[in-house]
Wavefront OBJ file of the C-alpha trace (Angstrom):
o trace
v -5.993 7.114 -6.901
v -7.336 3.501 -6.030
v -6.130 -0.332 -4.945
v -8.705 -2.739 -4.252
v -6.421 -4.801 -2.783
v -2.319 -5.709 -2.050
v 0.086 -3.805 -0.189
v 1.635 -0.654 -1.174
v 5.286 -0.166 0.226
v 5.888 3.624 -0.317
v 10.195 4.119 -0.063
v 11.772 6.354 2.263
v 12.319 9.272 -0.077
v 8.459 8.439 -1.391
v 5.516 10.449 -1.611
v 1.983 9.637 -2.323
v -0.111 12.720 -2.667
v -4.341 11.216 -3.119
v -7.694 12.639 -3.052
v -9.084 9.488 -1.584
v -6.565 5.513 -1.945
v -8.621 2.554 -1.082
v -6.077 -0.737 -0.107
v -6.317 -3.293 2.302
v -3.063 -2.875 3.567
v -0.560 -0.209 3.544
v 2.817 -0.346 4.932
v 4.159 3.661 4.355
v 7.994 4.075 5.738
v 7.793 7.734 3.038
v 4.861 10.025 2.936
v 0.850 9.639 2.659
v -1.278 12.223 2.572
v -4.534 12.541 1.197
v -7.811 9.830 2.714
v -7.243 6.601 2.759
v -9.663 3.743 3.622
v -7.902 0.836 5.041
v -9.785 -2.905 4.876
v -7.331 -4.792 7.200
v -4.145 -2.234 8.298
v -2.299 0.530 8.103
v 1.455 0.454 9.355
v 3.331 3.697 9.278
v 7.648 2.525 9.552
v 10.247 4.291 11.966
v 10.712 7.778 9.174
v 7.202 6.925 8.072
v 4.094 10.228 7.895
v 0.157 10.023 6.869
v -1.190 13.068 7.016
v -5.089 13.730 6.001
v -8.256 11.277 6.720
v -8.329 7.286 7.599
v -11.253 5.306 7.687
v -10.723 1.982 9.522
v -12.148 -1.484 8.133
v -11.150 -2.818 11.791
v -8.795 -1.753 13.970
v -5.494 -2.536 12.686
v -3.820 0.521 12.805
v 0.511 0.749 14.006
v 2.106 3.568 14.947
v 5.970 2.271 14.874
v 8.235 4.710 17.278
v 9.041 7.368 14.423
v 6.558 7.180 12.731
v 4.301 10.250 12.001
v 0.402 10.647 11.435
v -1.323 13.698 11.907
v -5.332 13.429 10.613
v -8.439 12.065 12.172
v -9.585 8.093 12.195
v -12.355 6.832 12.148
v -12.622 2.675 13.978
v -15.117 0.575 14.457
v -15.580 0.263 17.826
v -17.127 -3.328 18.215
v -14.449 -5.650 16.167
v -12.126 -6.932 17.592
v -8.044 -6.186 16.645
v -6.899 -7.948 13.462
v -4.442 -11.323 14.871
l 1 2 3 4 5 6 7 8 9 10 11 12 13 14 15 16 17 18 19 20 21 22 23 24 25 26 27 28 29 30 31 32 33 34 35 36 37 38 39 40 41 42 43 44 45 46 47 48 49 50 51 52 53 54 55 56 57 58 59 60 61 62 63 64 65 66 67 68 69 70 71 72 73 74 75 76 77 78 79 80 81 82 83
């Protein structure tokens, strides 16, 4: 599954499973599993879970209390965090 822009909101009981997912912004309240390429921001909400490998173009990773992340992250070291 490849999305070039926009926001995906995964419902609490939902599951997105993909070998490769490309998005601008992703807000997770359910479960996302696979390789994620995120241009702007990845936000894991309370009860949300991301499992896999994440490649970020910016320092836009937010994990709220109660959110879970299992895997690896590639994040640029020389890019400022988004405002």
